[in-house]
C-alpha positions in Angstrom: 49.1 2.9 -28.9 45.6 2.3 -27.5 43.4 5.3 -27.2 42.2 6.4 -23.8 38.5 6.1 -23.1 38.0 9.8 -23.6 39.6 9.6 -27.1 37.4 6.7 -28.2 34.5 8.2 -30.1 32.0 5.8 -28.5 33.3 6.4 -25.0 33.3 10.1 -25.6 29.6 9.9 -26.6 28.9 7.8 -23.5 30.6 10.2 -21.1 28.8 13.2 -22.6 25.4 11.5 -22.1 26.4 10.2 -18.6 27.3 13.7 -17.5 23.6 14.7 -18.0 22.4 11.9 -15.7 25.0 11.6 -12.9 22.6 10.2 -10.4 21.3 7.4 -12.6 22.5 4.1 -14.1 23.0 4.7 -17.8 21.8 1.8 -20.0 23.7 2.5 -23.2 22.4 0.5 -26.2 25.0 -1.4 -28.2 23.4 -3.8 -30.7 21.4 -6.4 -28.8 22.7 -5.3 -25.3 22.5 -2.4 -22.9 26.0 -1.8 -21.6 27.2 0.0 -18.4 30.7 1.4 -18.0 33.0 2.6 -15.2 31.3 3.1 -11.8 27.9 2.1 -13.2 29.3 -1.2 -14.3 31.1 -2.0 -11.0 28.0 -1.1 -8.9 25.5 -2.5 -11.5 27.3 -5.9 -11.6 27.1 -6.2 -7.9 23.4 -5.2 -7.6 22.3 -7.2 -10.6 24.7 -10.1 -10.1 26.2 -9.7 -13.6 29.7 -10.7 -14.8 32.0 -7.7 -14.7 34.4 -7.5 -17.7 36.5 -4.8 -19.2 36.8 -2.8 -22.4 40.2 -2.2 -23.9 41.8 -5.0 -21.9 45.3 -4.3 -23.2 45.1 -0.7 -22.1 46.9 0.4 -18.9 43.5 1.5 -17.6 40.9 -0.9 -18.9 37.3 0.3 -18.6 35.0 -1.8 -16.4 32.0 -3.0 -18.3 28.9 -5.2 -17.9 25.6 -5.5 -19.9 22.1 -6.9 -20.1 20.2 -8.3 -23.1 17.7 -5.8 -24.5 14.8 -8.3 -24.6 15.2 -8.9 -20.8 16.0 -5.3 -19.8 12.8 -4.6 -17.9 13.6 -7.2 -15.3 16.9 -5.5 -14.5 15.4 -2.1 -14.5 12.8 -3.3 -11.9 15.5 -4.6 -9.7 17.3 -1.3 -9.6 14.1 0.7 -9.2 13.1 -1.5 -6.2 16.4 -0.7 -4.6 15.7 3.0 -5.0 17.9 3.9 -8.0 17.2 5.6 -11.3 17.8 4.2 -14.8 18.5 6.3 -17.9 17.7 4.3 -21.1 19.9 5.4 -23.9 18.8 4.1 -27.4 20.3 4.2 -30.9 18.3 6.9 -32.8 19.3 5.8 -36.3 20.0 2.6 -38.2 23.7 1.6 -37.7 23.8 0.5 -41.4 22.8 3.9 -42.6 24.8 6.0 -40.0 27.8 8.0 -41.0 30.4 7.8 -38.2 29.1 7.3 -34.7 25.5 6.1 -34.4 23.4 8.9 -32.8 22.2 8.0 -29.3 20.1 9.8 -26.7 18.2 9.0 -23.5 14.6 8.3 -24.4 13.4 7.9 -20.8 14.6 8.3 -17.2 12.9 5.6 -15.1 12.7 6.4 -11.4 11.0 4.8 -8.4 8.1 7.2 -8.6 7.7 7.2 -12.4 7.8 3.5 -13.2 4.6 2.4 -14.9 5.5 -1.1 -15.9 3.8 -2.9 -13.0 4.7 -6.5 -12.5 2.4 -9.5 -11.8 0.8 -9.1 -8.4 1.1 -5.3 -8.4 -2.1 -4.5 -10.4 -3.8 -3.5 -7.2 -1.1 -1.1 -6.1 -0.6 2.6 -6.9 2.8 4.0 -7.5 2.8 7.6 -6.4 5.3 10.2 -7.2 5.1 13.1 -4.8 6.3 16.7 -4.8 6.9 19.4 -2.2 7.2 23.2 -2.0 7.7 25.0 1.3 6.5 28.5 1.9 5.8 30.5 5.1 5.9 27.3 7.3 3.3 25.5 5.1 3.8 22.8 2.4 2.4 22.7 -1.0 2.0 19.0 -1.6 1.1 17.1 -4.8 1.1 13.5 -6.0 0.6 11.7 -9.3 0.3 8.1 -10.4 1.7 8.1 -14.0 0.2 4.7 -14.7 -3.4 5.8 -14.1 -3.2 9.6 -14.6 -4.3 10.5 -11.1 -3.2 14.0 -10.0 -3.9 15.5 -6.5 -2.7 18.5 -4.6 -3.1 20.0 -1.1 -1.7 22.4 1.5 -0.3 20.7 4.6 0.2 22.6 7.8 3.1 20.8 9.5 5.8 18.1 9.4 3.5 15.5 10.9 0.9 16.0 8.3 3.5 15.7 5.6 5.0 12.5 6.9 1.5 11.0 7.4 0.6 11.7 3.8 3.8 10.3 2.5 3.5 7.1 4.6 -0.1 6.8 3.6 0.7 7.0 -0.1 3.7 4.7 0.3 5.6 7.0 -2.0 9.0 5.9 -3.1 10.2 9.2 -4.5 9.6 12.9 -3.7 10.5 15.9 -5.9 11.7 19.0 -4.1 13.1 22.4 -4.9 15.3 24.9 -3.2 12.4 26.1 -0.9 12.5 22.9 1.1 14.6 23.2 4.2 17.4 20.7 5.0 15.7 19.8 8.2 12.6 18.7 6.3 14.7 16.8 3.8 16.4 14.9 6.6 13.1 13.8 8.0 12.0 12.6 4.6 15.2 10.6 4.0 14.5 8.7 7.3 11.5 7.3 5.6 13.8 5.8 2.9 12.2 7.8 0.2 14.3 8.9 -2.8 14.7 12.7 -2.9 14.9 14.2 -6.4 15.5 17.8 -7.2 13.7 20.0 -9.7 14.7 23.6 -9.2 13.3 25.2 -12.4 9.9 25.2 -13.9 9.5 24.8 -17.6 6.0 25.8 -18.8 4.4 23.2 -21.1 1.3 24.1 -23.0 0.2 20.5 -23.2 0.2 20.3 -19.4 -1.3 23.7 -18.6 -4.8 22.2 -18.5 -3.7 20.0 -15.6 -3.5 23.0 -13.2 -6.3 25.1 -14.6 -8.8 24.3 -11.8 -6.3 24.9 -9.0 -6.7 28.3 -7.2 -3.9 28.3 -4.6 -0.6 29.8 -5.8 1.3 27.4 -3.5 -0.4 24.4 -5.0 0.2 25.7 -8.5 3.9 26.1 -7.7 4.3 22.5 -6.5 2.3 21.1 -9.4 4.5 22.9 -11.9 7.6 21.5 -10.4 6.1 18.0 -10.4 4.9 18.2 -14.0 8.2 19.7 -15.1 10.1 16.7 -13.5 7.7 14.2 -15.1 8.0 15.8 -18.6 11.9 15.9 -18.4 12.2 12.3 -17.2 9.5 10.6 -19.3 10.2 12.5 -22.6 6.8 11.5 -24.1 3.2 12.7 -24.2 1.3 12.9 -20.9 -2.1 13.3 -22.4 -3.6 10.9 -19.8 -2.8 13.0 -16.8 -6.1 14.2 -15.3 -6.8 17.7 -14.1 -5.3 18.3 -10.7 -7.9 17.9 -7.9 -7.5 19.7 -4.6 -8.1 17.6 -1.5 -8.2 18.5 2.1 -7.1 15.8 4.7 -9.8 17.4 6.9 -12.5 16.2 4.5 -11.8 12.6 5.7 -11.5 10.8 9.0 -8.0 11.5 10.1 -5.8 8.5 10.7 -2.2 9.2 11.4 0.6 6.7 10.6 0.5 5.3 14.2 -3.2 4.5 13.9 -2.8 2.9 10.6 0.0 0.7 11.8 -1.6 -0.2 15.2 -5.0 -1.1 13.6 -3.3 -3.0 10.7 -5.5 -1.5 8.1 -3.4 -2.2 5.0 -0.3 -4.0 6.3 0.2 -6.7 8.9 2.4 -5.3 11.6 4.2 -8.6 12.0 4.6 -9.8 8.5 4.3 -6.7 6.4 1.8 -8.5 4.2 -1.8 -8.0 3.3 -3.0 -11.1 5.1 -4.6 -10.4 8.5 -5.5 -6.8 7.7 -8.8 -5.0 7.2 -8.0 -4.7 3.5 -7.6 -8.5 3.4 -11.0 -8.9 5.0 -12.9 -6.5 2.8 -11.2 -7.2 -0.6 -13.7 -9.1 -2.7 -13.1 -6.8 -5.6 -13.0 -8.3 -9.1 -10.9 -5.6 -10.9 -7.5 -4.1 -10.4 -9.1 -0.6 -10.4 -11.5 -1.6 -7.6 -8.6 -3.1 -5.6 -6.7 0.2 -5.8 -9.8 2.3 -4.9 -10.6 0.1 -1.9 -7.1 0.9 -0.5 -7.8 4.6 -0.9 -11.2 4.3 0.8 -9.7 2.5 3.8 -7.0 5.0 4.1 -9.4 7.9 3.9 -12.8 7.1 5.5 -15.6 9.7 5.0 -16.9 12.2 7.5 -19.8 13.5 5.3 -23.0 11.8 6.4 -24.6 12.2 2.9 -21.7 10.5 1.1 -21.7 7.6 3.6 -25.4 7.2 3.3 -25.1 7.1 -0.5 -22.7 4.2 -0.2 -24.8 2.4 2.4 -27.9 2.5 0.2 -26.0 0.8 -2.7 -24.4 -1.8 -0.4 -27.8 -2.6 1.0 -29.4 -2.8 -2.4 -26.6 -5.2 -3.6 -27.2 -7.3 -0.5 -30.9 -7.6 -1.3 -30.3 -8.6 -5.0 -28.1 -11.6 -4.8 -28.6 -12.8 -8.4 -28.1 -9.3 -9.9 -25.0 -8.9 -7.8 -23.7 -12.3 -9.1 -24.3 -11.1 -12.6 -22.4 -7.9 -12.0 -19.5 -9.9 -10.5 -19.3 -12.1 -13.6 -19.2 -9.1 -15.8 -16.6 -7.3 -13.7 -14.3 -10.3 -13.8 -14.0 -9.8 -17.5 -13.0 -6.1 -17.2 -9.2 -5.4 -17.5 -7.4 -2.5 -16.0 -8.9 0.3 -18.2 -7.2 2.9 -16.1 -3.7 1.7 -16.7 -4.5 0.7 -20.3 -5.4 4.3 -20.9 -2.1 5.3 -19.4 -0.2 2.9 -21.7 -2.1 4.3 -24.7 -1.1 7.8 -23.8 2.6 6.8 -23.3 2.7 5.1 -26.6 3.9 1.7 -25.3 0.6 -0.1 -25.9 0.5 -3.2 -28.1 -2.2 -5.1 -29.9 -3.0 -7.4 -27.0 -3.5 -4.3 -24.8 -6.1 -3.0 -27.2 -7.8 -6.3 -27.3 -8.0 -6.2 -23.5 -9.6 -2.7 -23.8 -12.1 -4.0 -26.4 -13.0 -7.0 -24.2 -13.5 -4.7 -21.2 -15.8 -2.3 -23.2 -17.8 -5.3 -24.5 -19.0 -5.9 -20.9 -20.0 -2.4 -20.0 -23.5 -2.5 -21.7 -24.5 -5.5 -19.6 -23.2 -3.8 -16.4 -25.3 -0.8 -17.4 -28.4 -2.9 -18.0 -28.2 -4.6 -14.6 -27.8 -1.3 -12.8 -30.7 0.3 -14.7 -32.9 -2.6 -13.7 -31.9 -2.0 -10.1 -32.2 1.8 -10.2 -35.8 2.1 -9.2 -35.0 4.7 -6.5 -32.2 6.5 -8.4 -29.4 5.3 -6.1 -27.2 4.4 -9.0 -27.6 7.7 -10.9 -24.1 8.8 -10.0 -22.4 5.7 -11.3 -24.6 5.4 -14.4 -23.8 9.0 -15.4 -20.1 7.9 -15.7 -20.7 4.4 -17.1 -20.1 5.3 -20.7 -19.7 2.2 -22.9 -17.4 4.3 -25.3 -19.0 2.5 -28.2 -17.1 4.3 -30.9 -13.8 3.0 -29.4 -15.2 -0.5 -29.1 -16.3 -0.5 -32.8 -13.0 0.9 -34.0 -11.0 -1.8 -32.1 -13.4 -4.5 -33.2 -12.9 -3.5 -36.9 -9.2 -3.0 -36.8 -7.3 -5.2 -34.3 -6.9 -8.9 -34.9 -8.3 -11.1 -32.1 -5.0 -12.8 -31.4 -2.3 -10.2 -32.2 1.4 -10.9 -31.6 3.2 -8.9 -28.8 5.3 -7.0 -31.4 3.5 -4.2 -33.3 6.2 -4.0 -36.1 6.2 -7.5 -37.5 2.6 -7.8 -38.8 -0.4 -9.8 -37.7 -1.9 -6.9 -35.7 -4.5 -5.5 -38.2 -7.6 -7.4 -39.1 -8.3 -8.5 -42.7 -10.8 -6.1 -44.3 -9.8 -3.0 -42.4 -7.6 -1.6 -45.1 -7.8 -2.4 -48.8 -4.1 -1.7 -49.6 -3.0 -3.9 -46.7 -5.3 -6.7 -47.9 -3.6 -6.5 -51.4 -0.1 -6.9 -49.8 -1.4 -9.7 -47.5 -2.9 -11.5 -50.5 0.4 -11.2 -52.4 2.3 -12.7 -49.5 -0.3 -15.4 -49.0 -0.3 -16.3 -52.7 3.5 -16.2 -52.9 3.8 -18.5 -50.0 1.2 -20.8 -51.5 3.3 -20.8 -54.7 6.4 -21.8 -52.7 4.5 -24.7 -51.1 3.4 -25.9 -54.6 6.9 -25.4 -56.0 8.3 -27.6 -53.2 5.8 -30.4 -53.8 6.5 -30.2 -57.6 10.3 -30.3 -57.3 10.1 -33.3 -54.9 8.0 -35.2 -57.5 10.2 -34.2 -60.4 13.5 -35.0 -58.8 12.4 -37.9 -56.7 14.1 -36.3 -53.6 11.5 -36.6 -50.8 13.4 -34.5 -48.3 13.9 -31.5 -50.7 12.7 -28.3 -49.1 12.4 -24.6 -49.7 13.7 -22.4 -46.9 14.5 -18.8 -46.1 17.0 -16.8 -44.2 17.6 -13.1 -44.0 21.1 -13.3 -45.6 20.4 -15.4 -48.7 16.6 -15.1 -49.0 14.6 -18.1 -50.3 16.6 -21.3 -51.4 16.1 -24.9 -52.4 17.9 -27.2 -49.9 19.0 -30.8 -50.9 20.9 -33.1 -48.6 24.5 -34.2 -49.6 23.3 -37.8 -50.0 20.7 -36.7 -52.7 22.7 -34.1 -54.7 23.7 -36.8 -57.2 20.1 -37.3 -58.1 19.7 -33.7 -59.4 19.8 -33.3 -63.3 22.8 -31.4 -64.4 22.1 -27.6 -64.6 18.6 -27.8 -63.0 19.5 -25.4 -60.2 22.1 -22.7 -59.6 24.4 -23.5 -56.6 24.1 -20.8 -53.8 25.6 -22.2 -50.6 27.4 -25.3 -49.4 26.7 -26.6 -45.9 28.2 -29.6 -44.0 25.3 -31.9 -44.7 23.4 -30.1 -47.6 23.7 -27.9 -50.6 21.5 -24.9 -51.2 20.3 -23.7 -54.7 18.3 -21.0 -56.4 16.5 -20.5 -59.7 15.6 -17.4 -61.6 11.9 -18.1 -61.0 12.4 -18.4 -57.3 14.3 -15.2 -57.1 11.5 -13.4 -58.9 8.9 -14.7 -56.4 11.3 -13.8 -53.6 11.3 -10.2 -54.7 7.5 -10.1 -54.9 7.0 -11.8 -51.5 9.6 -9.8 -49.6 8.5 -6.6 -51.1 4.9 -7.3 -50.1 6.1 -8.4 -46.6 8.1 -5.2 -46.0 5.3 -3.0 -47.2 2.8 -5.0 -45.1 4.9 -4.4 -41.9 5.3 -0.7 -42.6 1.6 -0.2 -43.4 0.4 -2.3 -40.5 2.4 -0.3 -38.0 1.2 2.9 -39.5 -2.4 1.8 -39.3 -1.8 0.6 -35.7 -0.5 4.0 -34.7 -3.5 5.7 -36.3 -5.8 3.5 -34.3 -3.9 4.2 -31.1 -4.0 7.9 -31.7 -7.8 7.8 -32.2 -8.2 5.9 -29.0 -5.9 8.4 -27.2 -8.4 11.2 -27.9 -11.0 9.3 -25.8 -8.8 8.8 -22.8 -10.8 11.2 -20.6 -14.0 9.2 -21.3 -12.1 5.9 -20.5 -10.8 7.3 -17.2 -14.4 8.3 -16.1 -15.6 4.9 -17.1 -12.8 3.3 -15.1 -13.6 5.4 -12.0 -17.3 4.3 -12.2 -16.4 0.6 -12.5 -13.9 0.9 -9.6 -16.6 2.4 -7.3 -19.2 -0.2 -8.3 -16.6 -2.9 -7.7 -15.8 -1.7 -4.2 -19.5 -1.4 -3.2 -20.4 -4.9 -4.4 -17.3 -6.1 -2.5 -18.7 -4.6 0.7 -22.1 -6.3 0.0 -20.4 -9.7 -0.5 -18.3 -9.4 2.7 -21.2 -8.1 4.7 -23.4 -11.0 3.6 -20.7 -13.7 4.2 -19.9 -12.3 7.7 -23.4 -11.3 8.8 -22.5 -7.6 9.2 -25.3 -5.1 9.9 -25.9 -1.6 8.6 -24.9 0.9 11.3 -27.0 3.8 12.2 -25.0 7.0 12.1 -26.2 9.8 14.4 -25.2 13.5 13.8 -27.2 15.1 16.6 -25.7 13.2 19.6 -22.6 11.3 20.8 -24.4 8.0 21.5 -22.3 5.0 20.8 -24.1 1.7 21.2 -22.7 -1.6 19.7 -24.5 -4.8 20.6 -22.6 -8.1 20.3 -19.7 -6.6 18.3 -16.6 -8.5 17.3 -13.2 -7.9 15.7 -13.9 -8.9 12.1 -10.3 -9.9 11.2 -9.7 -12.0 14.4 -13.1 -13.6 14.0 -12.3 -14.5 10.4 -9.1 -16.2 11.5 -10.4 -18.0 14.5 -13.8 -18.8 13.2 -17.2 -17.6 14.3 -17.6 -20.2 17.1 -14.3 -19.3 18.8 -14.8 -15.5 19.1 -16.8 -14.0 22.0 -18.8 -10.9 21.0 -18.9 -7.9 23.3 -21.0 -4.8 23.7 -19.7 -1.2 23.6 -22.0 1.1 25.5 -21.1 4.8 25.6 -24.3 6.8 25.5 -24.3 10.6 25.7 -22.5 11.6 28.9 -20.3 8.5 29.1 -17.0 9.5 27.5 -14.4 7.2 29.0 -14.3 3.4 29.5 -11.5 2.4 31.9 -10.7 -1.2 31.1 -9.0 -3.5 33.5 -8.3 -7.3 33.3 -5.5 -9.8 32.7 -3.0 -9.8 30.0 -4.0 -11.8 26.9 -7.6 -11.5 27.9 -8.6 -9.3 24.9 -8.5 -5.7 26.1 -6.4 -4.5 23.1 -8.6 -6.6 20.7 -11.7 -5.0 22.2 -10.3 -1.5 21.6 -9.2 -2.3 18.1 -12.5 -3.8 17.2 -14.3 -0.5 18.0 -11.9 1.4 15.8 -12.3 -1.0 12.9 -16.1 -0.8 13.3 -15.9 3.0 13.1 -13.7 2.9 10.0 -15.9 0.3 8.3 -19.0 2.4 9.0 -17.4 5.5 7.6 -16.2 3.9 4.4 -19.8 2.8 3.8 -19.5 -0.8 4.6 -21.7 -2.7 7.1 -20.2 -3.6 10.5 -19.5 -6.6 12.6 -22.2 -6.5 15.2 -25.9 -7.4 15.8 -26.8 -3.7 16.2 -24.7 -0.6 15.9 -25.4 3.1 16.5 -22.6 5.6 16.5 -21.7 9.2 15.8 -19.5 10.2 12.9 -15.9 10.6 14.2 -13.4 13.1 12.8 -10.2 11.5 14.0 -8.9 8.3 15.5 -5.8 8.3 17.7 -4.2 5.1 19.0 -1.6 4.4 21.5 -1.4 0.6 21.4 1.6 -1.7 21.6 5.2 -1.0 22.5 7.7 0.1 19.9 10.8 2.3 19.9 12.0 4.6 17.2 15.6 3.6 16.4 15.9 6.1 13.6 15.1 9.0 15.8 16.9 7.5 18.8 13.8 7.6 20.9 12.8 5.1 23.6 9.6 3.1 23.8 8.4 5.4 26.5 9.3 8.6 24.6 7.4 7.3 21.5 4.4 6.5 23.8 4.4 10.0 25.3 4.7 11.7 21.8 1.8 9.6 20.4 -0.3 10.4 23.5 0.6 14.1 23.2 -0.4 14.1 19.5 -3.8 12.8 20.5 -4.3 15.2 23.4 -3.2 18.3 21.4 -5.3 17.5 18.3 -8.3 15.5 19.3 -11.7 17.1 19.4 -15.0 16.1 21.1 -15.8 14.1 17.9 -12.6 12.0 18.0 -12.0 8.5 19.2 -9.0 7.8 21.5 -7.6 4.4 22.2 -5.0 4.3 25.0 -3.5 1.0 26.0 -1.4 0.8 29.1 -0.2 4.4 29.2 2.6 4.9 31.6 3.9 1.4 31.8 7.3 2.3 30.4 8.5 4.2 33.5 8.5 3.8 37.3 5.2 2.5 38.7 4.2 5.7 40.5 5.4 8.0 37.6 3.4 5.9 35.3 0.3 5.8 37.5 0.5 9.6 38.0 0.7 10.2 34.2 -2.1 7.8 33.5 -4.4 9.4 36.0 -3.5 12.9 34.8 -4.1 11.9 31.2 -7.5 10.4 32.0 -8.5 13.6 33.9 -7.3 15.8 31.1 -9.3 13.9 28.5 -12.4 13.9 30.8 -12.3 17.7 31.5 -10.8 19.2 28.4 -11.1 16.9 25.3 -14.3 15.0 26.2 -13.8 12.6 23.3 -15.0 9.0 23.3 -12.0 7.2 24.9 -11.1 3.6 25.7 -8.3 3.4 28.3 -6.9 0.0 29.3 -4.6 -0.2 32.3 -3.1 -2.6 34.9 -3.1 0.2 37.5 -6.0 -1.0 39.5 -5.6 2.0 41.7 -7.1 4.1 38.9 -10.5 2.3 39.1 -11.5 4.6 42.0 -11.7 7.5 39.4 -15.3 6.5 38.6 -16.2 8.1 41.9 -14.6 11.3 40.9 -15.1 11.6 37.2 -18.7 11.8 36.1 -18.2 10.7 32.6 -16.0 7.6 33.3 -17.1 4.1 33.8 -15.1 1.0 34.8 -15.4 -2.2 32.8 -13.2 -5.3 32.9 -12.5 -8.6 31.1 -13.8 -11.6 32.9 -11.5 -14.3 34.1 -11.8 -17.2 36.6 -9.3 -19.4 38.3 -10.0 -23.1 38.3 -7.7 -25.5 40.1 -4.9 -22.9 40.0 -5.3 -22.4 36.2 -6.5 -19.2 34.7 -9.4 -19.3 32.3 -10.1 -16.2 30.1 -13.8 -15.5 29.5 -13.1 -12.7 26.9 -16.3 -11.1 28.0 -16.5 -7.4 29.0 -18.3 -6.8 32.3 -19.1 -3.7 34.3 -16.9 -2.7 37.2 -13.1 -3.0 37.8 -11.1 -6.3 37.7 -10.1 -7.7 41.0 -6.6 -8.5 40.0 -4.2 -8.7 37.0 -3.3 -12.4 37.0 0.1 -11.5 35.6 1.9 -14.6 37.2 -0.8 -16.8 35.7 -0.1 -15.4 32.3 3.6 -16.0 32.8 2.7 -19.6 33.7 0.8 -19.9 30.4 3.9 -18.7 28.7 5.8 -21.7 30.1 8.1 -20.0 32.6 10.0 -22.2 35.1 8.0 -23.3 38.1 10.7 -22.2 40.5 10.6 -18.7 39.0 6.8 -18.5 39.3 6.9 -19.6 43.0 9.5 -16.9 43.7 7.3 -14.3 41.8 4.3 -15.3 43.9 6.3 -14.7 47.2 7.4 -11.3 45.8 3.9 -10.4 44.8 2.5 -11.0 48.3 5.3 -8.9 49.7 4.5 -6.0 47.3 0.8 -6.3 47.9 1.4 -6.0 51.6 3.5 -2.9 51.1 0.9 -1.5 48.8 -1.8 -1.9 51.5 0.4 0.1 53.9 0.5 3.0 51.5 -3.0 2.7 50.1 -4.4 5.4 52.2 -1.4 7.7 52.7 -0.6 7.8 49.0 -4.1 7.9 47.4 -4.4 10.9 45.1 -7.6 12.5 44.1 -8.4 15.4 41.7 -8.0 17.8 44.6 -4.6 16.6 45.5 -1.5 17.7 43.5 0.0 14.9 41.4 3.4 15.5 43.0 2.2 14.0 46.3 2.2 10.6 44.7 5.9 10.2 45.4 7.0 7.4 47.8 10.3 7.0 49.3 12.4 4.5 47.5 13.2 2.5 50.6 9.5 1.8 51.2 8.8 0.0 48.0 12.1 -1.2 46.6 12.4 -4.9 46.3 15.7 -6.6 46.9 16.7 -9.4 44.6 18.9 -10.8 47.4 17.8 -12.1 50.7 18.1 -9.6 53.5 19.7 -10.6 56.9 17.0 -12.1 59.2 17.3 -9.3 61.8 17.1 -6.5 59.3 14.2 -8.3 57.6 12.3 -8.7 60.8 13.0 -5.2 61.9 11.8 -3.9 58.6 8.6 -6.0 58.8 7.8 -4.8 62.3 8.4 -1.2 61.3 6.1 -1.5 58.4 3.3 -2.9 60.6 3.8 -0.2 63.2 3.7 2.4 60.4 0.4 0.9 59.1 -1.1 1.0 62.6 0.0 4.6 63.2 -1.5 5.6 59.8 -4.8 3.9 60.6 -4.9 5.5 64.0 -4.3 9.0 62.5 -7.2 8.5 60.1 -9.7 6.9 62.5 -12.7 9.1 63.4 -12.9 8.0 67.0 -15.9 10.2 67.8 -18.0 8.4 65.3 -17.1 4.9 66.6 -18.9 2.9 69.3 -16.8 1.6 72.2 -17.1 -1.9 70.7 -15.7 -0.7 67.4 -12.7 0.8 69.2 -12.1 -2.3 71.1 -12.2 -4.5 68.0 -9.8 -2.1 66.2 -7.3 -2.2 69.1 -7.6 -6.0 69.3 -6.8 -6.3 65.6 -3.7 -4.1 65.9 -2.6 -6.2 68.9 -2.9 -9.4 66.9 -1.0 -7.9 64.0 1.9 -6.8 66.3 2.0 -10.3 67.9 2.3 -11.9 64.4 5.2 -9.6 63.7 
């Protein structure tokens, strides 16, 4: 009778281990494969496209099973991690040949989306952040770590929006929570498709206590302890490379919420989701993976400290002025590998000989980088970088002496340690070398003595060394010359006492060589591990230098200028500015530059003009110019003077939120409200077509009220584009508002965009012309033109009666539906004529009521009456 799966010793062991990791796929090592069973096998086979088989096929309840080869396991782990799952790697902890009973097995690592450090090709410039959350008194203790680089940060966030903004900004795939986090908060997090992991208890670890020693807040200490406990439990290895936790305040940087980052396409193209077409794509001329990662962080968190911005500007300017020195630095930086992640691999213990050679190669270029900077450092602007640019010469010398220049990937099969590093190892190596030389000489001698030219000496792990003779030549062997060992289909294998003696010597030396080499390699690795903090400081300095030289290169190639940042006024003057990304795509000759003039006292630019004419591009280019200035880069303009902004809020583009079940208009109102509630006088607001998602007069009323609120209460620099031309009269009422428009002309019935900003309001929207450009049917366009004329006539009727100023309540904007509603079906002629006459009479009555007869001359009155008479006759 077949045993059930619980009675089988192996399955019993499997189930006991699986019980400890119920939320992970258990990769259970069996020989050369990692096997999955039961539900893991069924789901794993589907996700990984594996063949699903069964164990105990003759049983009434066969066990589903599938497996992956151990040498290709990382590929399969990556697939599951990318899909948001966890993988527990269960290894054999003893040699099966020496084990008594079941081979001992245990999980050596739990790989999760937030703890995966094996980055694939193309991901070197990406961080993989694991985040953690602890809720207390309505605030959040928040922490994040990148295990591949050792970065560790913490902060206190005030509300849900701040939390979601940070998570989206970090692109976290996993967050660790405890029982303090409310279910409501967890639901919001899950909508971001982030894996939520739980770590309820804290397990103090002396080796990690240093990581929190500089943190003062109890709330931050709490969340850090949960994060570090989770990391320690999942990784089951040393975490010596984790840096001390650094407190950061979002308020220390220019605030960009998730909407602003999406709308401005800073790191990700809104259409494709890729890097191409973004500000990062434009600015990334970095030469190292470390620099690429830091550049992303800088773009996500522009500075607000004038001294820090100035420090970066000085270096960028100096790099611009020293082309040859910059070229030399770039050549050196290209040879520098990812020191930050190499340090992490060393700490984790999964570094190999090739990794250490990459580290040595990188360190070899640091002295030349230092030399170039020291030559340029006449005014001390590179002092900060040079202080951290430690060549770590002792590590370089150690690696140069110990590790072979071309080591194999494996660290357990020899060939890693250089000759001359260890005397005992050299003796074993010499024995192996001499033994193999003896074998080569023996083979040549036996061929000559026997006359068998294809005789060869071979080796396999089962029989050791042997002499192989083909079946056709066996008859040529003298009787008793060799001792028969094995018969094959086409050959016979033999041994001799002398050969066995040499075999023992060679294999003994080989075994001892492998053992000693691995031991020496581990010793070297441990010595390097003690210098991880120095290596991390060096990596940070190189990354910073790389970003700044990248700014210089981009600024030179695109003719950017150094902006003047003013702290004592709100003057904003940009001469001949352009959208740097669009210009890069279209080409310099195709892009029309524009000025942005908002001196002290001019807070709002009300922008009108046709669709597709460039209003949104104009708004975005200002925001990108601000961001570029505040990360220390030069900007796309001929001249630029601007204040330092604390926040940028955008309401650009139409998008609904299907997850929250919110309409486009609701999203628009929430984003606008976020800006109005949180913006300060030092903020930049970009509002594009506010109010278009509702009825015309509702939208117009909201748009006007928002403009007035910003003008009177917020007083931030604001660009407000609109198709509500009725709002252009606000410049007469609002002191700090100015009208500008995008030029367009009509030639032979065709619309030509000038893409040039001009003062004053636009005369019309040209919406039908844009529809024509889109290729709409001619018949439809003709009908639209008729409808437009009818609406414009109606609008004139109500222009005076419905005009709302600051002194009039917004509610008075309401208009009866019958006055403005447009029928899609033709009305009966009599009703249509009656309606038309009624509208003309209503217009005349309205004009008569408003006419100031006492101020008119008799001739004026006669002309007015004559005009009314002519209009009634036409009707």
